[in-house]
N, C-alpha and C positions, 0 to 999 in steps of 0.2 A: 245518556246523561241529560239531554234536553227534555226528556219526558216529564221531569218535575215541573216544567213550566206550564203543564196543563192545569196545575192547581192555580186558580185565579188569584188567591191571596198571595201565594208565594211569587207568582209572576209579577204582581204589582210591587211587592217588596224588593224583589231582585232588580226590577227596573229603577226603583228609587235609589237603590244602592249604586247602580251603574252611573246614573246621571250625577249623583252627588260626588262620586269619586272622580269622574271626569272633571267636574268643576274644581275639586280639591287638587287634582293634578295640575291644572292651569295655575292655581294659586301657588303651588310648590315652585314652579318655574319662575313665576313673577316675584315671589318672595326672595328667591336666591338672587335675582337680578337687582331687586330693590336693595338688598343688603350690600351688593357690590357697589351700587351707586352711592350709598350712604357711608360705607366704610372702606371701599377699595380693597387692598390686599388683605385687610382684616375681616373680609366678608365671612370667612369660615367661622371666625369667633362669634360674630354677630348672629349668624344663622344657627350655630350650635347653641348659643344662649337662648334664642327664641324657641328652638325645639326643646330645650331643657324646660322652659316655662310650660310648653305644651304638655310635656310628660308630668310636670308637677300638678297641673290641672287634672290630668287623668288619674294620678295616684290619689289625690285628695277628694275629688268629686265623685268618681265612679263608685266606690264602695257605698257611699251614702245613698246615691240614686239607685244603685242596684238592689239595696236592701228594701227600698220603698217602692220600686217599680211595679211589683205585682199588685200593689194596692192603688196605683194611679191609673187614670185612663190612658191606655197605651197610645192612642192616636194623639191625644192632647200633648203628651210628653214629647213624642217624636216631632210633632208639628211645631211646637214651641222651639225646640232645638234647631230645626231647619230654618225657621224664620230668623232666629238670632244669628245664625251663621251667615245667612244672606245679608243681613244688615251690616255685620262687621266687614264682609268682603267689599261692600260698597264704600266703606270708609277708608280702606287701605290705600287707595290711590292718592289720598290727600296727606299721607304721612311724609314728614320731612325731618323727623328726629328718631333716633334709634329707640328711645324709651317709649315712643308712641307705638312702634312695632311690637314691643314686648307687651304692652297693655292690651292691644287688640288681639294679639295671639292668645293671651290668657283667656279672654272672653270667648273667643271663637272655640277654643279647645275645651273650655268648660261645657259649652253646649254639646260638643261632640262626645264628651265623657258621659253626658246624660243620654244621648241618642244611641250610641253603639251597644252598650250592654242590653238595653231594652230590645233593640233589633235582634241581637244574637240569641236572646232567650226566647223570643216569640217564634223564631223559625222552626225549632224542633216541635213546638206545639202545632204549628200549621202543617208540618210534615212529620207525623209521629213514627212512621216506619224507618228503621235504621238505614235500609238500602237507599230510600229516597233522601234521607238526611245526609248520607255520605255524598250523594250526587250534589246536593245543595251546597255542601262545604266546598266541593270542587268548583261549582259555579261561582261561589263567593270568592274563591281564590282567583278565578278568571276575571271577576269584576275588578279586583285589586290590580291584576295584571293589565287590564284595559286602561286603568288609571296610569300605570307606569309606561305603557306602550302608546296608546292612542292619544292621551293628553299631551305628552311631549311633542308628538308629531303634529297635533293640532296647534300647539303653541308655536312650533317652528313655522308653520304656514301663516299663522296670525301675526307673528313678529315681523314678517316680510311686508306687512301693510299697515300695522299699528304699533304703537309703543307698548311696552310691557304693562303699563297701567291699565290698558284695556282688557288684559287677561283677567283682572279681578272682577270685571263685569260678567264674564263667562262663569266665574265661580259662583257669583250670586244667582245667576240664572239656573245653575245646576242645583243649588239648594232649594230654590223655589219649585222647580220641577219635582224634586224629591218630596217636598211637602205635599204637593198635589197628588202624587201617587200613593203616599201613605194614607191620605184621607180616603182614597177610593178603595183601599184594601179592607177586607173583612177580617178582623182580628178577634182572638178569644177575649172574653170579658175579663176585666180585672177582678182580683179577689180582694176581699176585705182584709186589711192587715193592720194590726195594732202596733203601736210604737215599740213595745217590748218584743213582739214577734219579729219585727224588722231588725232590731238589734241582734236578736238571736240568730237570724238567718245570715246576717252579715258576718257574724263570728263563725258560723258553721261553714260558710263559703271559704273563709281563710283557713279554717281548721282542716278542711279536705286537702289543701295543698301542703299541710304539715305532716299528714298521716299517710296519704296514699303514695306508695313509691313511684308510680308512673307520673303522678302529678308533681312530685318533688323534682323528678328528672326533667319534666316539662319546663320548669322554671329555669333550670340550667341551660336547656336548649334555647329558651327564649333569650337568655343572655348572649349566647353565641349568635343568634339571628340579629339581635340588637347591635352587636359590634359590627357586623357586616353591613346592615342597612344604614347605620350611622356613617360609616365610611362613604357609602354611595350618596346618601342624602346631603350630608354636610360638605363633603369635599369634592363632589363632582365639579362644581363651578370652579374650584381652585385648580383641580387637575386640568380642566379644559382651558380655562382662561389664563391661568398663571403658569402651570407646569408645561403645557403643550403650546401655549400662545395661539389658541384657535379662536375663531369668532364666536359671538354670542349664540348664533344658531346651532352650534355644536353641542351646547349644554343639553337641550331636550333630546338630541339624538343619543347621547350617552345614557341619559335616564331611560330612554326607550329600549336600549339594549338590555338593561336590567329587567324591564317588564317582559321583553321577548323571551328571555331565559326562563322566567317564572311561568309564563303562559305555556311554554312548550311542555314543562313538567306537569302542570296542572291538568293538561288535556289527557295525559296518559295515566295519571294516578288513580282515578276511580277503578279501572279494571285491575291495576296492580294491587290496590288495597284489598280487593276481593280474594287475593291469593297470598299476599305477603303481609306479615304482621306489621302493625303500626311502628313498633319499636325498631324493626330493621330499617324501614324507610327513613325514619327520623334520625336515627343515629348515623346512618350513612350520609345523610344530608349535612349533619354537623361535621363529619370527617371531611367532606368536600369543601366546606367553608375554610377549614384549616389549610387545605392544599391551595386554595385560591389566594388566601392571605400571603402564603409563602411566595407565590408567583407575583403578586402585586408588590411585595417588597423588592423582588428582583427588578421589576419594571421601574419602580420609583428610584432605585439606586443606579439606573442606567443613564441618567441625565435627562434634561428637559427637552425643549423644543428642538425640532429637527429630526426628520425621519418619519415617514408615514407609518412605519411598522409599529411605532409606539401608540398611535391613535387606534390602529386595528387591534393591538394587544389590549388596550384599555377597554374597547367595546367587548372583546371576548371575555375578559375578566368580569366585567359588569354583568354580562349574560350568565356567566357561571355562578356569580353571587345570587342572581335571581333564581336560577334553577335550584341551588342548594337551599335557599330560604323557603321555597315552595315545598320542598321535600319535608321540611320540619313543620311548617305552619299548616299545611292542608289537613293532616289528620287530627289537629289539636281539638277541634270541636267534638270529635268522636270520643276522645279520652274524657273530656269533661262531662259529656252527656252520660257516659257509662258510670262515672264515679259519683255523680250528684243525683240524689232523689229528685223527683219532679218538683216537689214543693220548694226545694232549695236551688233549683237550676239557675234562676236569674241571679241570685246572690253568688253562685259559683262562677258564672260567666263574668260578673262584675269583679269578683276577687281576682280572677285571672287577668282581666283587663287592667286592673290597677297594678298587680304585682309584676306583670310582664312589662308594663310601661315604666315601672320603676327601673327596669334594666336599661331602657332607652334614656331615662333620666340620668343615668351614669354615663352612657356611651356617647350621647350627642355632644355634651359640652367637652368631653374628653377628646373626641375627634376634632372639634373646632379649635379648642385651646392649644392642643399639642400641634396641630397642623399650622396654626398661626405663629406660635412662639418657638417651637423646637424644629418644625419642618415636617413635611409629609412622611418622611421615612420613619421618624419616631412615632408618629401617629399610627402608621401601619404596624410597626413592631408591637406597640402597646395593645392595640385592639386585636391583633392576631394572637398575642399571648393570652388574652382574655378568652378568646374563642377556643383555643387549645385546652385551657383549664376547664372551661364549661363543658366541652365535649367529653373530656375524661370523667368529669363529675357525673354527667348524665349516664354514662355506661356503668359507673359504680352504683349509682342510686337506683337504677332500673335494671335489675338482673335479667338475663335472658331466661326464658322459660325452659324447663327440662325437656329433653328430646321425647317425642311421642313413643309409646310402646310399639314394639315390633308386632307385625301381624301374628295373631294366634296367642298373644300374651294378654292377660287381663289388665285392665287399667290399674295403675299403681304398682304393677310388678316391676322390680328393678331392671333397668336396661342391662343386657349382658356385658356391654362395654364398661359398665360401672360396677361389675361384680367384685367380690373380694379377691384380691390377689391379681387382678387384671387392670392395668391402667386404661383410661379412656382411649378409644381408638384401636385397641388390640383385641383379637378374638381367639377363643380356644378352637383348635381344630385337631381332632383325633388325639386328644390328650396332650397336645403341645401348643405353645403359643405360636402365633404366626411368624415370629422372628426366629423360630427354631429352638428357643430355650424350653426346657421341660417345664410343664405346668405343675403346680403344687397339687398334691393329692387331696 
């Protein structure tokens, strides 16, 4: 899997992604603690609203940028986004009102909505072979897992010597390092794009997700992942500080458990995806999310502080959430790459970025508001129900392929188990069915 790092351009892009995500991870921890300082027990509601604003920026900004990105200088676009994000991170320590958090989050995430689709679309151009691109997708998943695992651990260490305000400085440094690495990478040249062509590509990207069965199912799977990740991102601080009455340093450890589960799966998926269809891996990941929500509901109903087993159980469930989300998310780029022609690939990635984050736009405020007003149990029940419905919808929207022909039969020949008069799973043997009933002549 590491062989793809021999490509200099991809190596620099991957390093940029890693350092930016580490900085983002520090900001996630710091933002949760800032929300708790500003709002106390209502921190989940504040954080959920802030994250909903983030998703609104993604949904509105990404399609427009994605449609135009092919005609813009790639380096200039990503560099401007990184510098904007670094500037916002430096302002966050001076926030003392909730509305200020919301404004700065919108600006920061608007810059991310410009950066991420351009980054996602340039990687398959740098690595045109599907085998290399599959490895790059797993590397990208590992980068996100490093953000979930290493950043909270680093935050826990830093919080022992500094206040959480200092974590925002680390965020700014991460974005500045990302900008420097993007500048040093050799990227394909931008193509000339007319405004009308850009609008057509934006519409074509969205149209793909309406017409291709696998991509329609992908959006349902995105909703299941959004429900799980919203539970972790929004309510971890509430579970740790309120439900279990643990100290501040336990918050990054819980987030790190989520990253550890995701990383463990991402390490084995490249070889698995060489043998197992994407659909099988992704649908089973969604089924695992349903199971974990059921277990989390049982834990939430067991009572609050008291008993080390609840803390251990929470860590295990967060790790399982991470593993299941990685099963769904890692093959996503392969599906989009296969479905979109090269000239519409950036728009397709932007459309997915926007549509998938629309799912988070729903689940983030739902997790925060239900947790703050009705209690964690109702939040788990609602988001678990959404996950179950999304998983069932994905199975229906993305039918399993027919079984391969038996050896010696030509392609397209009907499988004997599906022949007339024989139900699937039963075979004729010497004129009779395998259960002893006589076959029809």
